[in-house]
Structures are given as C-alpha cells and as structure tokens.
C-alpha positions in Angstrom: -8.2 -0.9 16.8 -10.9 -3.5 16.3 -13.0 -4.8 19.1 -14.8 -8.1 19.8 -18.4 -8.2 20.8 -21.1 -10.9 21.1 -23.8 -10.9 18.4 -26.1 -13.5 19.9 -29.2 -11.2 19.7 -28.9 -10.7 15.9 -29.1 -13.1 13.0 -25.6 -13.8 11.7 -26.9 -13.2 8.1 -27.9 -9.7 9.1 -24.8 -8.8 10.9 -22.6 -9.9 8.0 -24.2 -7.3 5.8 -22.9 -4.4 7.8 -19.9 -2.8 6.1 -16.6 -3.3 8.0 -17.9 -6.2 10.1 -16.1 -9.6 10.2 -18.1 -12.5 11.7 -16.5 -15.6 13.2 -18.8 -18.4 14.6 -17.4 -20.9 17.1 -20.5 -23.1 16.9 -24.2 -22.8 16.2 -24.8 -20.7 19.3 -21.7 -18.6 19.7 -20.6 -16.0 17.2 -18.3 -13.1 17.5 -18.0 -9.9 15.5 -14.9 -7.9 14.8 -15.6 -4.3 13.9 -12.9 -2.5 11.9 -12.1 1.0 13.1 -13.9 3.6 11.1 -12.4 6.8 9.7 -14.1 9.9 11.2 -15.3 10.7 7.7 -15.5 7.6 5.5 -13.8 4.3 5.0 -12.1 1.7 7.2 -8.7 1.2 8.8 -6.7 -0.3 6.0 -4.2 -2.0 8.2 -7.0 -3.8 10.1 -8.5 -4.8 6.8 -5.2 -6.3 5.5 -4.8 -8.2 8.8 -8.2 -9.8 8.2 -7.6 -10.6 4.5 -3.8 -11.1 4.4 -4.0 -14.7 3.0 -6.2 -13.8 0.0 -4.4 -10.6 -0.7 -1.0 -12.4 -0.8 -2.4 -15.1 -3.1 -3.6 -12.5 -5.5 -0.4 -10.4 -5.5 1.8 -13.5 -5.8 -0.1 -14.6 -8.9 1.4 -11.6 -10.7 5.1 -11.6 -11.3 7.0 -8.6 -10.0 8.7 -8.2 -13.4 5.2 -7.9 -15.0 3.7 -5.6 -12.4 6.7 -3.2 -12.6 7.5 -3.5 -16.3 6.4 0.2 -16.7 9.5 1.2 -14.6 12.1 -0.9 -16.4 13.5 1.9 -18.5 13.6 4.4 -15.7 15.4 2.5 -12.9 18.7 3.9 -11.7 21.6 1.5 -12.0 22.6 0.0 -8.6 24.0 0.3 -6.1 21.1 2.4 -5.0 18.7 2.7 -2.1 15.0 1.7 -2.6 12.0 2.1 -0.3 9.0 -0.1 -0.8 6.0 1.5 1.0 3.2 -1.0 1.7 5.5 -3.9 0.8 2.9 -6.5 1.7 4.6 -10.0 1.5 7.6 -8.5 -0.2 7.1 -9.5 -3.8 8.4 -6.2 -5.2 11.1 -5.8 -2.5 12.6 -9.1 -3.5 12.6 -8.0 -7.1 14.3 -4.7 -6.3 16.9 -6.6 -4.2 17.6 -9.0 -7.1 18.4 -5.9 -9.2 21.1 -4.9 -6.7 19.1 -2.4 -4.7 19.5 -1.9 -0.9 15.8 -2.3 0.1 13.9 -1.0 3.1 10.4 -2.6 3.2 7.7 -0.7 5.0 4.7 -2.8 6.1 2.3 -1.8 8.9 0.2 -5.0 8.8 1.6 -7.7 11.1 -0.2 -10.4 9.2 1.2 -9.3 5.8 4.7 -9.0 7.3 4.3 -12.5 8.7 3.7 -13.9 5.2 6.9 -12.3 4.1 8.8 -14.0 6.8 7.1 -17.3 6.0 8.2 -16.9 2.4 11.8 -16.3 3.5 11.9 -12.7 2.5 13.3 -11.2 5.7 16.9 -12.3 5.2 18.4 -9.7 2.7 15.7 -7.1 3.1 15.2 -4.9 6.2 11.6 -4.6 7.3 10.0 -1.8 9.3 6.6 -1.1 10.8 5.6 2.4 9.6 2.8 4.0 7.6 1.8 7.0 5.6 1.2 9.9 5.8 4.3 10.8 7.8 6.5 7.6 7.7 7.9 8.8 11.0 10.3 5.9 11.7 11.7 6.0 8.1 12.2 9.8 8.2 14.0 9.6 11.6 16.7 7.5 9.9 17.7 10.5 7.8 18.4 8.2 4.8 17.7 9.2 1.2 16.3 6.9 -1.4 16.9 6.7 -5.1 13.6 4.9 -5.7 10.4 4.9 -3.7 7.8 2.4 -4.7 4.2 3.0 -3.6 2.2 0.2 -5.2 -1.4 -0.6 -4.4 -1.4 1.8 -1.5 -2.5 5.2 -2.5 -6.3 4.3 -2.7 -6.0 3.7 1.1 -4.6 7.1 1.9 -7.3 9.4 3.4 -7.9 12.6 1.3 -6.8 14.9 4.1 -3.5 12.9 4.4 -2.4 13.1 0.8 -0.5 16.4 0.9 1.6 15.5 3.9 2.0 12.0 2.5 3.5 13.3 -0.8 5.6 15.8 1.1 7.0 13.0 3.3 7.8 10.8 0.3 9.4 13.5 -1.8 11.5 14.6 1.2 12.9 11.0 1.4 14.1 11.1 -2.2 17.7 11.7 -3.1 18.6 14.3 -5.7 17.2 13.0 -9.0 15.4 10.2 -7.1 12.2 8.7 -8.4 8.8 8.2 -6.8 6.6 5.5 -8.4 2.9 5.4 -7.5 0.6 2.7 -8.9 -2.9 1.9 -7.9 -6.3 0.7 -9.1 -9.4 2.8 -8.7 -12.2 1.4 -6.5 -15.1 2.3 -4.3 -15.1 1.8 -0.5 -17.1 -1.2 0.6 -16.9 -4.0 3.1 -14.5 -5.9 0.8 -12.6 -2.9 -0.7 -11.7 -0.2 1.8 -10.7 2.4 -0.8 -10.9 6.2 -1.0 -11.7 7.8 -4.3 -8.5 9.2 -5.9 -7.4 10.5 -9.2 -4.0 10.6 -10.9 -4.4 14.2 -11.7 -4.7 15.1 -8.1 -1.5 13.4 -7.2 0.3 15.2 -10.0 -1.1 18.6 -9.0 0.0 18.1 -5.4 3.4 16.7 -6.3 4.3 19.3 -8.9 3.2 22.0 -6.4 5.7 20.6 -4.0 8.5 20.8 -6.6 8.5 17.4 -8.2 8.8 16.7 -11.9 6.4 14.5 -13.8 8.3 11.8 -15.7 5.4 9.4 -16.7 1.7 9.2 -16.4 -0.3 6.3 -17.7 -3.7 4.8 -17.0 -6.0 2.2 -18.5 -8.0 -1.0 -17.9 -6.2 -4.3 -17.6 -9.2 -6.4 -18.6 -12.9 -6.2 -19.1 -14.8 -5.6 -15.9 -11.5 -4.7 -14.1 -11.1 -1.4 -12.2 -9.0 1.2 -14.1 -5.3 1.4 -13.0 -3.0 4.5 -12.7 0.8 4.7 -12.9 2.7 7.8 -12.0 6.4 8.4 -12.0 7.8 11.5 -10.4 11.3 12.8 -10.0 12.9 15.0 -7.4 14.9 17.7 -9.2 18.6 17.3 -9.3 20.2 19.7 -6.9 
C-alpha cells in the first residue's frame, strides 16, 4: 500500500525526480508525497500505479478500437456460446468486444480506479467484474469454471519474474479442453512512468510449453517508429 508523508523539508522539484513518487501540492507551502510500494527486488506495485494514472491510461486504451487491438485473434476465436476471461480488463474495452461476439465474459481488474471507469462507461451491466490478480487468480480459480478464451492484454510486463511460472500455471489450469490463452504486451523498461519488468516472448513460450500448452501463434514487431516492440502469443490447452 502507498503511504502519505509531508515533504516540506525538500524542494518539490527534487522529490518529483524520485522514481515511484507522486507529488500533490495543496498550496505553495503544503505538499504531500505518495510513495508507491516497491517490489523487494525491482519495480513498483502496478495496481497502485494504475490507480494513480487511471484516467490517462483509459484515454490511451480507448483511442484504439478493440477490433483493431485484437485483430490478430480474429481467425482463432471459438464460436459462441463460450466463456471468456479478460485478465487486467482495465475499463473493459476488450470485455465489451468479447461480449458483443456472444461470449460470457468475466472481467478481472484489481485497480479500483480502473474498474470505476468501466462503471462510468456503463460496462458493468452485461459483464461480471471481479477484483483478483495474477499470479494465482485465487478468486477466479475458486469458482471452478473453465474458460474457452483467456485474454491477457497489456498485463504480462507487470508480472514479476518469480511469479511467471505460477501465473502461467494458473491461467492454463483455467482453460477448457482446447481453450486458448492470448497474451499480448509491449516491451518496456521500468521507470517512474512505466512500471514494467523485462520480459521476452520466448520465455513465455518455454514456460507454457513446459507446462503442456501448445503454441498456436507467435508474432512480434514495432507498431511505429520510436514505439516499443510488441509481442503476441496464442497458446492452446490440448484437447483431452
């Protein structure tokens, strides 16, 4: 959890340079600092970061249509009726898209501020929302429901390296026989504005195939000059 502390003894300009620090000034003499919880090794608490930056993140995500962001999945989607799990659903852009295709959607979003935007946009009516998070998705797993599609978009770069094996194990366990796990993310370096962990598509594939998954599709590239490279991975749980 974050904490609030007075920063009256330090210049605001200096405090703002510290990674993971969010400064809010009430007036010229009273400023407060919110320090995001640090991972024991490296990086910040991603849920806290999204709470602080929810509005800008939602604006950026909503500027891209779900049909465009998920075009790479178009030929692979199972015909409805089917169950879909949207992990890290944000404001629900992709959840609404899946619901429009006829899927029964469970949206997972641990950030209260992001979930609040989904409610503001009227996306809580036909989609069920749940507060849960990787690596274990404890609440979702307790339901004992299997999913034909699990979407993990713009999430994986926030998963700590030590959590990746249990995270993939939990996701694959939630798939139905023949179900698909779609993981998409952009590479990035951890900083005050981008709380990412270094990750590679090959690592995901190695872990997932070691757990019994089948690789269906693996693509990567650069969307535009000066943009971070993106990765798209589609995995299948073998038909039993």
